[in-house]
Each structure stands twice: as structure tokens, then as C-alpha cells.
N, C-alpha and C positions, 0 to 999 in steps of 0.2 A: 504493500500500500504506500510505501514511501515514494515510489515513482509518481503515483497520482498526486500525492501531497506536494511533491516538488513542482509538478506541472501546475497545480493550482496556485502555489506561491509565485511561480514565474509569471503566470497570467495576471495575477493580482498586481504585481510590481509593474508589468508593462502597461496595464490599464491605469495605474496610478501615475506613471510618468506621462502617458498620453493625455490624461485629464489635466495634469498640471501644465503641460505645454499649451493645451487648448485654452486653459484659463488665462495664461499670459497673452495668447493671441487675442482673446476677447478684450482684455485690458488695453492692449496696444491699439486695437481698432477703435475702441471707445475714445481713447486719448487723441488719436489722429482725427477723429470726427470733430474735435474742437478747433482744429487749426485749418480745416478746409484744404487738404493736400491735393496735389495734382492727380486727377482721376486716371491719367494714362501711365502713371508710375507703376512699374511691375510689382513692387512691394505692396502698394495700395490696392492694386487689382487682386493680388493674392489674398490679402486680408479680407477684402470684400467677398471674394469667392468662397473663402473658408467660413466666414462668420454669418453671412447673409442667410444661408439656408436654415440656420438655427434661430437667428434673431427675427427674421421676417414673420414667421407664424405668431411669435409672441407679440410683436408690434401690431399685427393684424387683430389679435384678440384684445389686447389691452389698449392699444392706441397710445396717444400721448396724453394720458389722463392727468399728468402733472404739468401740463402746459408744454413748454419747449424741452423739458427734460425727458430723455429717453431712458426708461428704467429697464428695458429688455436686457442689456448686458448684466445688470445687477441680478436679475432673475436667473439668467443662465449661470452666473457664477455661484449663486446660492444652490442651484441644482447640482452643479459640479461638486461643491463642498458636501452636499448631502450624499451624493453617490460615493465620494471618497470615504466619508465617515461610516456609511452603512454597508455598501456593497463590498468595498475593498477590505474593510475590517472583518466582515463576515467571512469572506473568502480566506483570509489569513487565519482566522480562528478555526475554520473548518479544516484547513490543511494541517494545522498543528494537532488538531484532534485526531486526524487520520494517522499522523505520525505517532501519536500516543505520547507526545511530549508536552512540555509546558509552553504556554503562549509567551512570546517575547514581546 
């Protein structure tokens, strides 16, 4: 069972790193929206291509209920934090229980 436990631990770590990177991408895209960058810049295009599919449905549902303030990045970041605390912690705990060892 230690092979399955190690696989679950590795998957949890990869998911944690990916979510952390996406959280920083959301933060950078939100900060860039304050300065009105060149829309033809490849970095700006990448940020919009990566964040808009996640932010657009939230913007559509919530709209701009706080006036000009876009709260959709905050909602996505809170969802990422929830996933990190709940799903990744659960995966790590399950892996250590499969190993039969203590949780670190």
C-alpha cells in the first residue's frame, strides 16, 4: 500500500504547487488590471487567456455589485485556499493513513 500512498502524496504536492502558481497568476492579472497594460503584450495575453475562463463565469453571476471593484479574483483565491486546506490536507492525511504512519 505504500506505493499508492506515495502516489497520493505526489499528486497532492503537484496539485498544491499548481494551485499556488495559479493563485499568483490571478494576483498578477488583478494587479495588471489596475494599470491598463498593452493588450497585445504576450504576457498580458497569456494572463488573460489563463484567468478569463475562470473569472468570467463569476463576473457573469455576481457582476460588479461593489461598483467598479471586481471581486471575482478574491472569490477565486478564496476557493483556491479552500481547496488547499480541505482537499490537499485530506489527500495527505489519507496517504499517511494508508502508510500506517503518523501525519507530519
